[in-house]
Each structure stands twice: as C-alpha cells, then as structure tokens.
N, C-alpha and C positions, 0 to 999 in steps of 0.2 A: 504494500500500500504506500502510495506517495504521501508524504506529509508536508504540511505547510509550516510557517513560522508562527509566532505568537502575535495575535492582534487584539489585545485587551481593550483597544479603543473602538472596536467595531461591534455593532449590534446587528445581528441577522433577525429578520422578522418574517414569520410565515403566517399570514392572516387566515389563510384558507387551508390550514394543515390538519384539521380534524373533521370528523363526521359524527361526533356524538350528539345525541339529542336527549335532554333530561326526561325522565319518566313523566313529569308533569305535562309535557307537550305531546306525549303519546306518538312519538316518531313523526309528528306533523302529518300523520295519516299515510306515510310512505312505507314501503317495504324495506327489508334489510338490503336487498339488491339495489334498490334505488339509491340508498345512502352510500353505496360504493362507487356511484357514477360521478362524472366530473361536475355536474351541476350542484352536487352536494359537497364536494371536497376537491381540492387541487391534487389530482393524482400524482404521486411521486414527489410533491414539493417538500413535504415534511422530511422525507428520507434524505433528500439531497441537502436540505438546510442543516439537518443534524450531522450529516457526514462532514460538511464544510466546517461547522462549528467545532467539531471534535478535532479536526486536523489543525485548525488555527488556534485552538484553545481560547475561543472567543464566545461571547454571550449570544444566546438565541432565545427568542420568545416566540413560541408556536401556539396557535389556537388549538384547543381540544374539541371545541364544539363546531358543528356544521355552519357554514355561511348561510344556510337556509333559515336559521334562527334569526340572525342579523348579520349583515355583511360588514365585517370590521374594516374593510377597505373602501367604505363609502362614508360620506359626510352624513350626520344625523338627519339632515333635511332632504336627503336624496330619495327620489322615487323608487330606487332600487335597493334601499336599505333592507327592506323585507320584500322578497319577490313572491309573486303569486303563482308563477310557473317556472320550471327549469327544463331546458331543452324541450319545450312545448308540452311538458307534462305538468299537470296541475299539482300544486302543493296544497292539499286540503287544509292543513293547519294554519295556512297563511291567508286564507280567504277572509275578507271582511274584518281585518284586524282593527280593533278599536284604537283610538288615540291613547287610551290608558294602557292597553296591552303593548302597544308600540313603545311607549315610554318605559314600561317595566322591562321589556327585553333590552332596551338601551341601558337601563340602570344595572341590570344583572349580568349582561354579557359584554356589551360594547364598552361602556365606561371603564370597567376594571382592567380590560385589556390595554386600552390606551393610557390609562393612569400608570400601569406598570411600566410601559415604555417611557413615559415622561419622567417617572421616578428614576429609572436607570440613567437617562440622559442627565437629569439634574445632579445625580451623584457624580458622574464623570466631570461635569462642568465645575462642581465644587472642588474637584481635585486638580483643576486647571488642565483637564484633558478635553480636547475638542473631538467628540465622537463622530464616527462615520456610521450612517444609518442605511442599511440595505434590505429591501423588501423582496422576498423570493416567492415566485408563483409558477404555475404550469398552465398550459393551454392545449386545446385539442388540435390534432392535425387537420381536421376539417370542421368548419362551422357552416351549418346548412349544407350547401353544395359547393362551398368555396374552400379550395385547398389552401393550406398555410405552409408553404415550402420552407420558410425560415425555421431553423431549429432553436434559435435563441432570439428573444426580443428584448432589446435594451430600451427601457422607458425612462424618459427624462423630461424636464421642463427647461427653464432657462439656465439652470446650474448644470454645466457639462463637465465638472471637475472629474467625475468618475466615468461618465458615459462614453466619452471618446476613447478613453483608456481601455474600458471593458470591450468595446466593439473591436478595437485593434487586436487585443489578446485572443478573443474567441475566434476571430477570423484567421489569425495566424495559426490557431490550433486546428483549423479545418472546418469550423462550424460556419453555416450560413446564418448571418445575423441580420435581423431587421432593426433599423434605427427608428424607434417610435412606430413600429408596425409589427403585428396587427393592432397594438395598443399604443395610443398616443398620449404621453404624459402632459402635453401642452393643453389638453382639453379637460383638465381637472378631474380625471377619473380616479386618481389614487388619493384617498384621504390620508393614508399613512405617511407617504413621503412628503405630501404638502404640509400636513400638520406638524410632523416632527422634524422634517428636513427643511423645506422651503421657508416656512414661517419662522423657524428658529435660526435660519441661515447656517445650517450645518451641511457638510458634504453628504449627499444622499443619492440613492439610485433605486429603481425598481427593475428587477430582471426576471424574465419569464422563460421557461424552458418548455418546448413541445413535449407533451407527456409521454409520447411513444419513445422518447429518448431516456426516460427515467424508469424503464421497466426491468433493467438488468444491471448486475454489478459492474460490468465492463463500462457501460455508458455512464453510470453514476461516478465511477472512478475518474473517467475522462473529464467529465464536467467539473467535478470537485477539484481535480488537479489544476485545470485551467483557471478556475475561479480563485483558488488559493494563490497561484502564481501571479494572477492579475492584481489581487489585493495587496500582496506583499511588495509588488513593484510600483505601487502608487507613490508618487513623489510626496515628500513630507517637508513642510506642512502643506496641506491641500488649500 
C-alpha cells in the first residue's frame, strides 16, 4: 500500500457517506435495496475518504445517515434539502413534509454535522493553523441517458488554490478530469465548501469520483495514491 505524509491541517468531509435511517423515520418507506443505491448514498465515497485519511493521518468527518433524510451539502433554504424523489423513485417518507418536521430534521441531522466541522476549523485557527477543507463525493457514470466520461470532477468557485493543482495531478496520473463538470461549483451547489471554505476564506475544494471507479481495491489505491501525492505537493502556504 502506498502511503502519504502527515497532513494534520487538512479536513476531509464526506457528506453523503452513509445510508442509515433512524427507526423513527421507518426507512422513509424505502427498501433495504433502495438504500444501497446512489440516490441514497454516494457509492464508494466513504471508503475512499477513509482510505485517504488513514494514509495522510488527517481528520475526516463522514455522515452516517442517508442524504434522503436531509442533504448536508445543501443550504437550509434549498428546495433540494429534502427530496421527494430519487432517480425518479418516490421517497414516501418525504412527501408533504411539514415546516416543523423540516426544521426538526435540520436540528437533529444537519446542524450537528456542520457544527462539528466548524468546531474543528475553529480549533485549528486557535492554534494558528490555516486548515484546508476538502469535500469528497461520487457520481454515476450515466445520468438519465447522458454518459459522464470524466472519471474525476474537480469542483471549485473563485478560489482555485487547490483546483488547478488537483486537475494537473489527476490528469498526469491518467485520469480524465472534468473542471466544474458535470458539477459546477460556481452555481452555489455545495453548501459545505461555500460555508466552511469560501465564507471563511480558507483553501477548499470539492472533488467527485465516478462511482464505477470506486468498486475495487486497485482503483481505490490508485485514486488515494494520486490524491495523497497531490495534497502533499501543495505549495505552502496556500
């Protein structure tokens, strides 16, 4: 196994890394098979996040609950904070959610997750360390009938301190990389990197891997090795 260096200044975040549903929500009316699908969890994202974190000896915060309860990577006022369908399948437990229930989910699931991130950042800043924030996701090879040929998507807004560096490293490692495609960070889609990166003027990035590349040890090792090399080669200070 290839190992990375130590990056105690970096926080890896996996907002869509879990598929658990508390008993009180009765699986949102979905089957166990449904909760293994991509609309419920970013397939492979948690595994690659934890692999990278272990190699770099850095912090990682991964969600345990499904994004179908509440999407941790959306702003609280987003129309997609709680979705009513996933991949054209109705989510019964999310139909006709009251304002009170919406606020309760935000209080119980959304706020604690983001508070934990903010607390970690505050601790680093109190130590005069400028932390780097990286959000890790996965996406499907096809959406609808549209193929997604890029294996990696580097998502950024105006802060390109990490984005250009990441694109170059993954391309040099043989990956086909999309720069803000199929997801465009300039359109405000990521609550996490906007809230904890952009608004706090910290170096940040969101990176997505096509989930068919996250299904075996060889590809996980290749991605993690490239990621660790990229992060350790970042100029300091950013």
